[in-house]
PDB file of N, H, CA, C and O in Angstrom:
ATOM      1  N   MET A   1     163.401 189.888 180.935  1.00  0.00           N
ATOM      2  CA  MET A   1     164.448 189.513 179.533  1.00  0.00           C
ATOM      3  C   MET A   1     165.642 189.012 180.064  1.00  0.00           C
ATOM      4  O   MET A   1     166.167 187.912 179.889  1.00  0.00           O
ATOM      5  N   LYS A   2     166.242 190.623 181.200  1.00  0.00           N
ATOM      6  H   LYS A   2     165.815 191.516 181.343  1.00  0.00           H
ATOM      7  CA  LYS A   2     167.491 190.155 181.837  1.00  0.00           C
ATOM      8  C   LYS A   2     167.753 189.098 182.443  1.00  0.00           C
ATOM      9  O   LYS A   2     168.943 188.785 182.399  1.00  0.00           O
ATOM     10  N   GLY A   3     166.823 188.162 183.215  1.00  0.00           N
ATOM     11  H   GLY A   3     165.857 188.417 183.251  1.00  0.00           H
ATOM     12  CA  GLY A   3     166.686 187.057 183.511  1.00  0.00           C
ATOM     13  C   GLY A   3     167.322 186.018 182.765  1.00  0.00           C
ATOM     14  O   GLY A   3     168.297 185.359 183.126  1.00  0.00           O
ATOM     15  N   LEU A   4     166.643 185.923 181.619  1.00  0.00           N
ATOM     16  H   LEU A   4     165.851 186.459 181.326  1.00  0.00           H
ATOM     17  CA  LEU A   4     166.311 184.787 180.863  1.00  0.00           C
ATOM     18  C   LEU A   4     167.754 185.068 179.785  1.00  0.00           C
ATOM     19  O   LEU A   4     168.258 183.994 179.457  1.00  0.00           O
ATOM     20  N   ARG A   5     168.316 186.028 179.331  1.00  0.00           N
ATOM     21  H   ARG A   5     167.906 186.900 179.597  1.00  0.00           H
ATOM     22  CA  ARG A   5     169.683 186.651 179.382  1.00  0.00           C
ATOM     23  C   ARG A   5     171.052 185.755 180.137  1.00  0.00           C
ATOM     24  O   ARG A   5     172.021 185.225 179.595  1.00  0.00           O
ATOM     25  N   ARG A   6     170.780 185.818 181.169  1.00  0.00           N
ATOM     26  H   ARG A   6     169.992 186.249 181.610  1.00  0.00           H
ATOM     27  CA  ARG A   6     171.568 185.322 182.003  1.00  0.00           C
ATOM     28  C   ARG A   6     171.597 183.838 182.351  1.00  0.00           C
ATOM     29  O   ARG A   6     172.481 183.395 183.084  1.00  0.00           O
ATOM     30  N   LEU A   7     170.694 183.104 181.864  1.00  0.00           N
ATOM     31  H   LEU A   7     169.976 183.464 181.269  1.00  0.00           H
ATOM     32  CA  LEU A   7     170.197 181.933 182.057  1.00  0.00           C
ATOM     33  C   LEU A   7     170.607 180.681 180.938  1.00  0.00           C
ATOM     34  O   LEU A   7     170.809 179.468 181.003  1.00  0.00           O
ATOM     35  N   MET A   8     170.600 181.899 179.720  1.00  0.00           N
ATOM     36  H   MET A   8     170.436 182.884 179.667  1.00  0.00           H
ATOM     37  CA  MET A   8     171.249 181.661 178.293  1.00  0.00           C
ATOM     38  C   MET A   8     172.791 181.545 178.067  1.00  0.00           C
ATOM     39  O   MET A   8     173.314 180.732 177.305  1.00  0.00           O
ATOM     40  N   LEU A   9     173.599 182.678 179.006  1.00  0.00           N
ATOM     41  H   LEU A   9     173.174 183.339 179.625  1.00  0.00           H
ATOM     42  CA  LEU A   9     174.761 182.729 179.185  1.00  0.00           C
ATOM     43  C   LEU A   9     175.453 181.323 179.942  1.00  0.00           C
ATOM     44  O   LEU A   9     176.447 180.657 179.653  1.00  0.00           O
ATOM     45  N   THR A  10     174.321 181.194 181.173  1.00  0.00           N
ATOM     46  H   THR A  10     173.513 181.735 181.408  1.00  0.00           H
ATOM     47  CA  THR A  10     174.530 180.177 182.326  1.00  0.00           C
ATOM     48  C   THR A  10     174.674 178.439 181.497  1.00  0.00           C
ATOM     49  O   THR A  10     175.378 177.493 181.850  1.00  0.00           O
ATOM     50  N   LEU A  11     173.690 178.549 180.292  1.00  0.00           N
ATOM     51  H   LEU A  11     173.119 179.318 180.005  1.00  0.00           H
ATOM     52  CA  LEU A  11     173.486 177.134 179.891  1.00  0.00           C
ATOM     53  C   LEU A  11     174.668 176.916 178.599  1.00  0.00           C
ATOM     54  O   LEU A  11     174.871 175.795 178.134  1.00  0.00           O
ATOM     55  N   LEU A  12     175.381 178.108 178.118  1.00  0.00           N
ATOM     56  H   LEU A  12     175.217 179.019 178.496  1.00  0.00           H
ATOM     57  CA  LEU A  12     176.431 178.127 177.550  1.00  0.00           C
ATOM     58  C   LEU A  12     177.796 177.912 178.218  1.00  0.00           C
ATOM     59  O   LEU A  12     178.623 177.185 177.669  1.00  0.00           O
ATOM     60  N   LEU A  13     178.099 178.608 179.557  1.00  0.00           N
ATOM     61  H   LEU A  13     177.427 179.199 180.004  1.00  0.00           H
ATOM     62  CA  LEU A  13     178.851 178.210 180.685  1.00  0.00           C
ATOM     63  C   LEU A  13     178.805 177.106 181.129  1.00  0.00           C
ATOM     64  O   LEU A  13     179.871 176.751 181.633  1.00  0.00           O
ATOM     65  N   LEU A  14     177.737 176.143 181.172  1.00  0.00           N
ATOM     66  H   LEU A  14     176.871 176.432 180.762  1.00  0.00           H
ATOM     67  CA  LEU A  14     177.474 174.918 181.789  1.00  0.00           C
ATOM     68  C   LEU A  14     178.240 173.794 180.763  1.00  0.00           C
ATOM     69  O   LEU A  14     178.836 172.800 181.178  1.00  0.00           O
ATOM     70  N   PHE A  15     178.123 174.089 179.644  1.00  0.00           N
ATOM     71  H   PHE A  15     177.638 174.896 179.307  1.00  0.00           H
ATOM     72  CA  PHE A  15     178.804 173.232 178.669  1.00  0.00           C
ATOM     73  C   PHE A  15     180.155 173.542 177.978  1.00  0.00           C
ATOM     74  O   PHE A  15     180.684 172.735 177.214  1.00  0.00           O
ATOM     75  N   ALA A  16     180.659 174.678 178.264  1.00  0.00           N
ATOM     76  H   ALA A  16     180.229 175.334 178.885  1.00  0.00           H
ATOM     77  CA  ALA A  16     182.158 175.467 178.253  1.00  0.00           C
ATOM     78  C   ALA A  16     183.001 174.723 179.137  1.00  0.00           C
ATOM     79  O   ALA A  16     183.892 173.938 178.814  1.00  0.00           O
ATOM     80  N   GLY A  17     182.640 175.040 180.250  1.00  0.00           N
ATOM     81  H   GLY A  17     181.917 175.678 180.512  1.00  0.00           H
ATOM     82  CA  GLY A  17     183.043 174.618 181.655  1.00  0.00           C
ATOM     83  C   GLY A  17     183.854 173.121 181.605  1.00  0.00           C
ATOM     84  O   GLY A  17     185.081 173.031 181.567  1.00  0.00           O
ATOM     85  N   PRO A  18     182.962 172.022 181.611  1.00  0.00           N
ATOM     86  CA  PRO A  18     183.571 170.609 181.888  1.00  0.00           C
ATOM     87  C   PRO A  18     184.045 170.157 180.457  1.00  0.00           C
ATOM     88  O   PRO A  18     184.416 168.984 180.442  1.00  0.00           O
ATOM     89  N   VAL A  19     184.121 170.821 179.240  1.00  0.00           N
ATOM     90  H   VAL A  19     183.820 171.774 179.252  1.00  0.00           H
ATOM     91  CA  VAL A  19     184.616 170.550 178.264  1.00  0.00           C
ATOM     92  C   VAL A  19     186.203 170.817 178.372  1.00  0.00           C
ATOM     93  O   VAL A  19     187.127 170.050 178.101  1.00  0.00           O
ATOM     94  N   VAL A  20     186.238 172.415 178.952  1.00  0.00           N
ATOM     95  H   VAL A  20     185.488 173.038 179.173  1.00  0.00           H
ATOM     96  CA  VAL A  20     187.555 172.412 179.082  1.00  0.00           C
ATOM     97  C   VAL A  20     188.264 172.161 180.392  1.00  0.00           C
ATOM     98  O   VAL A  20     189.406 172.597 180.539  1.00  0.00           O
ATOM     99  N   LEU A  21     187.613 171.433 181.429  1.00  0.00           N
ATOM    100  H   LEU A  21     186.685 171.079 181.310  1.00  0.00           H
ATOM    101  CA  LEU A  21     187.936 170.850 182.219  1.00  0.00           C
ATOM    102  C   LEU A  21     188.257 169.654 181.843  1.00  0.00           C
ATOM    103  O   LEU A  21     189.177 169.217 182.534  1.00  0.00           O
ATOM    104  N   TYR A  22     187.823 168.792 180.887  1.00  0.00           N
ATOM    105  H   TYR A  22     187.076 169.147 180.325  1.00  0.00           H
ATOM    106  CA  TYR A  22     188.316 167.372 180.254  1.00  0.00           C
ATOM    107  C   TYR A  22     189.161 167.844 179.681  1.00  0.00           C
ATOM    108  O   TYR A  22     190.153 167.367 180.232  1.00  0.00           O
ATOM    109  N   GLN A  23     189.555 168.599 178.777  1.00  0.00           N
ATOM    110  H   GLN A  23     188.749 168.986 178.329  1.00  0.00           H
ATOM    111  CA  GLN A  23     190.596 168.852 177.923  1.00  0.00           C
ATOM    112  C   GLN A  23     191.921 168.929 179.045  1.00  0.00           C
ATOM    113  O   GLN A  23     192.915 168.206 178.980  1.00  0.00           O
ATOM    114  N   ALA A  24     191.706 169.845 179.941  1.00  0.00           N
ATOM    115  H   ALA A  24     190.899 170.433 179.995  1.00  0.00           H
ATOM    116  CA  ALA A  24     192.850 169.878 181.046  1.00  0.00           C
ATOM    117  C   ALA A  24     193.434 168.283 181.569  1.00  0.00           C
ATOM    118  O   ALA A  24     194.555 167.777 181.527  1.00  0.00           O
ATOM    119  N   PHE A  25     192.345 167.872 181.980  1.00  0.00           N
ATOM    120  H   PHE A  25     191.434 168.283 182.015  1.00  0.00           H
ATOM    121  CA  PHE A  25     192.777 166.675 182.426  1.00  0.00           C
ATOM    122  C   PHE A  25     193.185 165.387 181.845  1.00  0.00           C
ATOM    123  O   PHE A  25     193.856 164.481 182.340  1.00  0.00           O
ATOM    124  N   LYS A  26     192.546 165.517 180.498  1.00  0.00           N
ATOM    125  H   LYS A  26     192.001 166.253 180.096  1.00  0.00           H
ATOM    126  CA  LYS A  26     193.338 164.878 179.543  1.00  0.00           C
ATOM    127  C   LYS A  26     194.778 164.993 178.949  1.00  0.00           C
ATOM    128  O   LYS A  26     195.312 164.108 178.281  1.00  0.00           O
ATOM    129  N   ASN A  27     195.257 166.018 179.228  1.00  0.00           N
ATOM    130  H   ASN A  27     194.822 166.737 179.771  1.00  0.00           H
ATOM    131  CA  ASN A  27     196.570 166.554 178.611  1.00  0.00           C
ATOM    132  C   ASN A  27     197.364 167.203 179.890  1.00  0.00           C
ATOM    133  O   ASN A  27     197.835 168.341 179.900  1.00  0.00           O
ATOM    134  N   GLN A  28     197.421 166.238 180.993  1.00  0.00           N
ATOM    135  H   GLN A  28     197.038 165.314 180.986  1.00  0.00           H
ATOM    136  CA  GLN A  28     198.561 166.950 182.131  1.00  0.00           C
ATOM    137  C   GLN A  28     199.860 166.990 181.842  1.00  0.00           C
ATOM    138  O   GLN A  28     200.631 167.696 182.492  1.00  0.00           O
ATOM    139  N   ASP A  29     200.177 166.372 181.015  1.00  0.00           N
ATOM    140  H   ASP A  29     199.551 165.799 180.487  1.00  0.00           H
ATOM    141  CA  ASP A  29     201.607 166.400 180.610  1.00  0.00           C
ATOM    142  C   ASP A  29     201.805 167.679 179.906  1.00  0.00           C
ATOM    143  O   ASP A  29     202.999 167.978 179.934  1.00  0.00           O
ATOM    144  N   HIS A  30     201.054 168.579 179.263  1.00  0.00           N
ATOM    145  H   HIS A  30     200.085 168.336 179.241  1.00  0.00           H
ATOM    146  CA  HIS A  30     201.262 169.450 178.323  1.00  0.00           C
ATOM    147  C   HIS A  30     201.364 170.603 179.145  1.00  0.00           C
ATOM    148  O   HIS A  30     200.760 170.687 180.214  1.00  0.00           O
ATOM    149  N   PRO A  31     202.286 171.719 178.582  1.00  0.00           N
ATOM    150  CA  PRO A  31     202.807 173.000 179.684  1.00  0.00           C
ATOM    151  C   PRO A  31     201.688 173.949 179.891  1.00  0.00           C
ATOM    152  O   PRO A  31     201.695 174.760 180.817  1.00  0.00           O
ATOM    153  N   TRP A  32     200.401 173.814 178.736  1.00  0.00           N
ATOM    154  H   TRP A  32     200.395 173.155 177.983  1.00  0.00           H
ATOM    155  CA  TRP A  32     199.361 174.886 179.125  1.00  0.00           C
ATOM    156  C   TRP A  32     198.485 174.221 180.095  1.00  0.00           C
ATOM    157  O   TRP A  32     197.431 174.825 180.292  1.00  0.00           O
ATOM    158  N   TYR A  33     198.721 172.650 181.044  1.00  0.00           N
ATOM    159  H   TYR A  33     199.577 172.159 180.885  1.00  0.00           H
ATOM    160  CA  TYR A  33     197.654 172.312 181.533  1.00  0.00           C
ATOM    161  C   TYR A  33     197.178 173.211 182.970  1.00  0.00           C
ATOM    162  O   TYR A  33     196.129 172.808 183.473  1.00  0.00           O
ATOM    163  N   LEU A  34     197.739 174.178 183.542  1.00  0.00           N
ATOM    164  H   LEU A  34     198.591 174.505 183.133  1.00  0.00           H
ATOM    165  CA  LEU A  34     197.343 174.297 184.775  1.00  0.00           C
ATOM    166  C   LEU A  34     196.799 175.876 184.358  1.00  0.00           C
ATOM    167  O   LEU A  34     196.242 176.554 185.222  1.00  0.00           O
ATOM    168  N   PRO A  35     196.977 176.340 183.141  1.00  0.00           N
ATOM    169  CA  PRO A  35     196.132 177.273 182.755  1.00  0.00           C
ATOM    170  C   PRO A  35     194.944 177.205 182.121  1.00  0.00           C
ATOM    171  O   PRO A  35     194.077 178.059 182.307  1.00  0.00           O
ATOM    172  N   VAL A  36     194.775 176.102 181.244  1.00  0.00           N
ATOM    173  H   VAL A  36     195.479 175.408 181.092  1.00  0.00           H
ATOM    174  CA  VAL A  36     193.705 175.413 180.873  1.00  0.00           C
ATOM    175  C   VAL A  36     192.751 174.923 182.366  1.00  0.00           C
ATOM    176  O   VAL A  36     191.681 175.442 182.686  1.00  0.00           O
ATOM    177  N   LEU A  37     193.175 174.256 182.825  1.00  0.00           N
ATOM    178  H   LEU A  37     194.044 173.835 182.566  1.00  0.00           H
ATOM    179  CA  LEU A  37     192.240 173.895 184.459  1.00  0.00           C
ATOM    180  C   LEU A  37     191.820 175.185 185.109  1.00  0.00           C
ATOM    181  O   LEU A  37     190.681 175.312 185.559  1.00  0.00           O
ATOM    182  N   ILE A  38     192.978 176.422 185.183  1.00  0.00           N
ATOM    183  H   ILE A  38     193.903 176.319 184.817  1.00  0.00           H
ATOM    184  CA  ILE A  38     192.131 177.081 185.927  1.00  0.00           C
ATOM    185  C   ILE A  38     191.030 177.644 185.144  1.00  0.00           C
ATOM    186  O   ILE A  38     189.919 177.771 185.658  1.00  0.00           O
ATOM    187  N   VAL A  39     191.320 178.074 183.640  1.00  0.00           N
ATOM    188  H   VAL A  39     192.223 177.970 183.222  1.00  0.00           H
ATOM    189  CA  VAL A  39     190.063 178.807 183.102  1.00  0.00           C
ATOM    190  C   VAL A  39     188.950 177.706 183.321  1.00  0.00           C
ATOM    191  O   VAL A  39     187.936 178.177 183.834  1.00  0.00           O
ATOM    192  N   GLY A  40     188.908 176.601 183.103  1.00  0.00           N
ATOM    193  H   GLY A  40     189.732 176.218 182.686  1.00  0.00           H
ATOM    194  CA  GLY A  40     187.764 175.441 182.897  1.00  0.00           C
ATOM    195  C   GLY A  40     187.299 175.970 184.375  1.00  0.00           C
ATOM    196  O   GLY A  40     186.142 176.383 184.454  1.00  0.00           O
ATOM    197  N   GLY A  41     188.059 175.988 185.473  1.00  0.00           N
ATOM    198  H   GLY A  41     188.999 175.652 185.408  1.00  0.00           H
ATOM    199  CA  GLY A  41     187.745 176.179 186.850  1.00  0.00           C
ATOM    200  C   GLY A  41     186.878 177.151 187.319  1.00  0.00           C
ATOM    201  O   GLY A  41     186.007 176.977 188.171  1.00  0.00           O
ATOM    202  N   LEU A  42     187.300 178.808 186.384  1.00  0.00           N
ATOM    203  H   LEU A  42     188.008 178.950 185.692  1.00  0.00           H
ATOM    204  CA  LEU A  42     186.602 179.391 186.087  1.00  0.00           C
ATOM    205  C   LEU A  42     185.262 180.043 185.379  1.00  0.00           C
ATOM    206  O   LEU A  42     184.491 180.971 185.621  1.00  0.00           O
ATOM    207  N   LEU A  43     185.412 179.108 184.444  1.00  0.00           N
ATOM    208  H   LEU A  43     186.039 178.354 184.248  1.00  0.00           H
ATOM    209  CA  LEU A  43     183.725 178.541 183.555  1.00  0.00           C
ATOM    210  C   LEU A  43     183.209 178.011 184.542  1.00  0.00           C
ATOM    211  O   LEU A  43     182.693 178.810 185.324  1.00  0.00           O
ATOM    212  N   ALA A  44     183.143 176.801 184.843  1.00  0.00           N
ATOM    213  H   ALA A  44     183.562 176.153 184.207  1.00  0.00           H
ATOM    214  CA  ALA A  44     182.410 176.148 186.095  1.00  0.00           C
ATOM    215  C   ALA A  44     181.621 176.988 187.009  1.00  0.00           C
ATOM    216  O   ALA A  44     180.391 176.974 187.068  1.00  0.00           O
ATOM    217  N   LEU A  45     182.469 177.782 187.777  1.00  0.00           N
ATOM    218  H   LEU A  45     183.468 177.793 187.729  1.00  0.00           H
ATOM    219  CA  LEU A  45     182.249 178.754 189.230  1.00  0.00           C
ATOM    220  C   LEU A  45     181.681 179.519 188.345  1.00  0.00           C
ATOM    221  O   LEU A  45     180.512 179.580 188.726  1.00  0.00           O
ATOM    222  N   GLY A  46     181.817 180.324 187.116  1.00  0.00           N
ATOM    223  H   GLY A  46     182.766 180.274 186.806  1.00  0.00           H
ATOM    224  CA  GLY A  46     180.778 181.328 186.430  1.00  0.00           C
ATOM    225  C   GLY A  46     179.321 180.789 186.073  1.00  0.00           C
ATOM    226  O   GLY A  46     178.307 181.486 186.058  1.00  0.00           O
ATOM    227  N   ALA A  47     179.394 179.393 185.782  1.00  0.00           N
ATOM    228  H   ALA A  47     180.217 178.826 185.794  1.00  0.00           H
ATOM    229  CA  ALA A  47     178.097 178.923 185.288  1.00  0.00           C
ATOM    230  C   ALA A  47     177.453 178.853 186.897  1.00  0.00           C
ATOM    231  O   ALA A  47     176.393 179.478 186.914  1.00  0.00           O
ATOM    232  N   ILE A  48     177.655 178.507 187.701  1.00  0.00           N
ATOM    233  H   ILE A  48     178.516 178.000 187.688  1.00  0.00           H
ATOM    234  CA  ILE A  48     176.949 178.171 189.068  1.00  0.00           C
ATOM    235  C   ILE A  48     176.263 179.728 189.452  1.00  0.00           C
ATOM    236  O   ILE A  48     175.112 180.007 189.788  1.00  0.00           O
ATOM    237  N   ALA A  49     177.388 180.545 189.268  1.00  0.00           N
ATOM    238  H   ALA A  49     178.323 180.318 188.996  1.00  0.00           H
ATOM    239  CA  ALA A  49     177.076 182.283 189.806  1.00  0.00           C
ATOM    240  C   ALA A  49     176.257 182.626 188.833  1.00  0.00           C
ATOM    241  O   ALA A  49     175.130 182.874 189.264  1.00  0.00           O
ATOM    242  N   MET A  50     176.376 182.744 187.656  1.00  0.00           N
ATOM    243  H   MET A  50     177.290 182.542 187.307  1.00  0.00           H
ATOM    244  CA  MET A  50     175.145 183.097 186.660  1.00  0.00           C
ATOM    245  C   MET A  50     173.892 182.413 186.569  1.00  0.00           C
ATOM    246  O   MET A  50     172.921 182.843 185.946  1.00  0.00           O
ATOM    247  N   GLY A  51     173.945 181.131 187.325  1.00  0.00           N
ATOM    248  H   GLY A  51     174.734 180.781 187.831  1.00  0.00           H
ATOM    249  CA  GLY A  51     172.768 180.320 187.388  1.00  0.00           C
ATOM    250  C   GLY A  51     172.158 180.975 188.682  1.00  0.00           C
ATOM    251  O   GLY A  51     171.028 181.463 188.645  1.00  0.00           O
ATOM    252  N   PHE A  52     172.857 180.979 189.730  1.00  0.00           N
ATOM    253  H   PHE A  52     173.774 180.583 189.760  1.00  0.00           H
ATOM    254  CA  PHE A  52     171.944 181.912 190.565  1.00  0.00           C
ATOM    255  C   PHE A  52     171.445 183.368 190.415  1.00  0.00           C
ATOM    256  O   PHE A  52     170.463 183.868 190.963  1.00  0.00           O
ATOM    257  N   LEU A  53     172.164 183.843 189.713  1.00  0.00           N
ATOM    258  H   LEU A  53     172.962 183.436 189.268  1.00  0.00           H
ATOM    259  CA  LEU A  53     172.113 185.406 189.580  1.00  0.00           C
ATOM    260  C   LEU A  53     170.349 184.954 188.553  1.00  0.00           C
ATOM    261  O   LEU A  53     169.201 185.147 188.952  1.00  0.00           O
ATOM    262  N   GLY A  54     170.752 184.417 187.382  1.00  0.00           N
ATOM    263  H   GLY A  54     171.685 184.261 187.059  1.00  0.00           H
ATOM    264  CA  GLY A  54     169.296 184.505 186.824  1.00  0.00           C
ATOM    265  C   GLY A  54     168.417 183.612 187.263  1.00  0.00           C
ATOM    266  O   GLY A  54     167.363 183.496 186.638  1.00  0.00           O
ATOM    267  N   ILE A  55     168.599 183.006 188.124  1.00  0.00           N
ATOM    268  H   ILE A  55     169.455 183.100 188.632  1.00  0.00           H
ATOM    269  CA  ILE A  55     167.031 182.534 188.954  1.00  0.00           C
ATOM    270  C   ILE A  55     166.569 183.726 189.953  1.00  0.00           C
ATOM    271  O   ILE A  55     165.394 183.986 190.214  1.00  0.00           O
ATOM    272  N   ARG A  56     167.632 184.361 190.433  1.00  0.00           N
ATOM    273  H   ARG A  56     168.587 184.150 190.222  1.00  0.00           H
ATOM    274  CA  ARG A  56     167.092 185.527 191.404  1.00  0.00           C
ATOM    275  C   ARG A  56     166.451 186.637 190.870  1.00  0.00           C
ATOM    276  O   ARG A  56     165.527 187.152 191.499  1.00  0.00           O
ATOM    277  N   THR A  57     166.833 187.107 189.733  1.00  0.00           N
ATOM    278  H   THR A  57     167.584 186.689 189.222  1.00  0.00           H
ATOM    279  CA  THR A  57     166.567 188.160 188.872  1.00  0.00           C
ATOM    280  C   THR A  57     165.048 188.004 188.031  1.00  0.00           C
ATOM    281  O   THR A  57     164.442 189.007 187.656  1.00  0.00           O
ATOM    282  N   LEU A  58     164.384 186.201 187.725  1.00  0.00           N
ATOM    283  H   LEU A  58     164.876 185.386 188.030  1.00  0.00           H
ATOM    284  CA  LEU A  58     163.215 186.086 187.066  1.00  0.00           C
ATOM    285  C   LEU A  58     162.475 185.820 188.645  1.00  0.00           C
ATOM    286  O   LEU A  58     161.366 186.353 188.677  1.00  0.00           O
ATOM    287  N   VAL A  59     162.784 185.237 189.727  1.00  0.00           N
ATOM    288  H   VAL A  59     163.685 184.805 189.700  1.00  0.00           H
ATOM    289  CA  VAL A  59     161.853 185.337 190.750  1.00  0.00           C
ATOM    290  C   VAL A  59     161.613 186.822 191.135  1.00  0.00           C
ATOM    291  O   VAL A  59     160.459 187.230 191.008  1.00  0.00           O
ATOM    292  N   ARG A  60     162.450 187.578 191.538  1.00  0.00           N
ATOM    293  H   ARG A  60     163.388 187.247 191.641  1.00  0.00           H
ATOM    294  CA  ARG A  60     162.650 188.935 191.714  1.00  0.00           C
ATOM    295  C   ARG A  60     161.430 189.665 190.760  1.00  0.00           C
ATOM    296  O   ARG A  60     160.474 190.245 191.275  1.00  0.00           O
ATOM    297  N   ALA A  61     161.586 189.563 189.564  1.00  0.00           N
ATOM    298  H   ALA A  61     162.363 189.092 189.145  1.00  0.00           H
ATOM    299  CA  ALA A  61     160.840 189.729 188.314  1.00  0.00           C
ATOM    300  C   ALA A  61     159.468 189.489 188.561  1.00  0.00           C
ATOM    301  O   ALA A  61     158.589 190.349 188.511  1.00  0.00           O
ATOM    302  N   LEU A  62     159.331 188.423 188.799  1.00  0.00           N
ATOM    303  H   LEU A  62     160.045 187.725 188.840  1.00  0.00           H
ATOM    304  CA  LEU A  62     157.879 187.584 188.960  1.00  0.00           C
ATOM    305  C   LEU A  62     157.194 188.171 190.385  1.00  0.00           C
ATOM    306  O   LEU A  62     156.117 188.751 190.247  1.00  0.00           O
ATOM    307  N   PHE A  63     157.749 188.057 191.740  1.00  0.00           N
ATOM    308  H   PHE A  63     158.624 187.586 191.852  1.00  0.00           H
ATOM    309  CA  PHE A  63     157.207 188.506 192.928  1.00  0.00           C
ATOM    310  C   PHE A  63     157.358 190.184 193.192  1.00  0.00           C
ATOM    311  O   PHE A  63     156.552 190.659 193.991  1.00  0.00           O
ATOM    312  N   SER A  64     158.206 190.976 192.654  1.00  0.00           N
ATOM    313  H   SER A  64     158.861 190.590 192.005  1.00  0.00           H
ATOM    314  CA  SER A  64     158.015 192.213 193.040  1.00  0.00           C
ATOM    315  C   SER A  64     157.419 193.326 192.460  1.00  0.00           C
ATOM    316  O   SER A  64     157.854 194.477 192.426  1.00  0.00           O
ATOM    317  N   GLY A  65     156.097 192.758 191.879  1.00  0.00           N
ATOM    318  H   GLY A  65     155.744 191.823 191.906  1.00  0.00           H
ATOM    319  CA  GLY A  65     155.346 193.810 191.181  1.00  0.00           C
ATOM    320  C   GLY A  65     154.534 194.425 191.655  1.00  0.00           C
ATOM    321  O   GLY A  65     154.271 194.026 192.789  1.00  0.00           O
ATOM    322  N   ASP A  66     153.890 195.364 191.292  1.00  0.00           N
ATOM    323  H   ASP A  66     154.104 195.689 190.370  1.00  0.00           H
ATOM    324  CA  ASP A  66     153.025 196.187 191.965  1.00  0.00           C
ATOM    325  C   ASP A  66     151.793 195.406 192.544  1.00  0.00           C
ATOM    326  O   ASP A  66     151.093 194.588 191.948  1.00  0.00           O
ATOM    327  N   LYS A  67     151.678 195.874 193.932  1.00  0.00           N
ATOM    328  H   LYS A  67     152.247 196.539 194.416  1.00  0.00           H
ATOM    329  CA  LYS A  67     150.257 194.844 194.959  1.00  0.00           C
ATOM    330  C   LYS A  67     149.193 196.061 194.331  1.00  0.00           C
ATOM    331  O   LYS A  67     149.133 197.285 194.221  1.00  0.00           O
ATOM    332  N   PRO A  68     148.430 194.868 194.014  1.00  0.00           N
ATOM    333  CA  PRO A  68     146.847 195.823 194.464  1.00  0.00           C
ATOM    334  C   PRO A  68     146.626 195.996 195.593  1.00  0.00           C
ATOM    335  O   PRO A  68     146.661 195.117 196.454  1.00  0.00           O
ATOM    336  N   SER A  69     146.330 197.305 195.785  1.00  0.00           N
ATOM    337  H   SER A  69     146.301 198.019 195.085  1.00  0.00           H
ATOM    338  CA  SER A  69     145.841 197.863 197.334  1.00  0.00           C
ATOM    339  C   SER A  69     144.329 197.542 197.469  1.00  0.00           C
ATOM    340  O   SER A  69     143.423 197.565 196.636  1.00  0.00           O
ATOM    341  N   GLY A  70     144.344 197.320 198.425  1.00  0.00           N
ATOM    342  H   GLY A  70     145.080 197.302 199.102  1.00  0.00           H
ATOM    343  CA  GLY A  70     142.521 196.745 198.523  1.00  0.00           C
ATOM    344  C   GLY A  70     142.061 196.218 199.473  1.00  0.00           C
ATOM    345  O   GLY A  70     140.880 195.870 199.475  1.00  0.00           O
TER     346      GLY A  70
END
């Protein structure tokens, strides 16, 4: 369940990051351009990191179960 929750957060970040970046690039002459650009970049990097963490958690859960002896 933990891996699925991380992947759901990744899905949210995958949509939020590009939207915020698009808004930043659309309003380059606005005084809030740089802070919005930084937030968008962090959201995009967070989506990548959470994607890796979610997949790693799922793989570990699937393949690190108790091995049958014999």
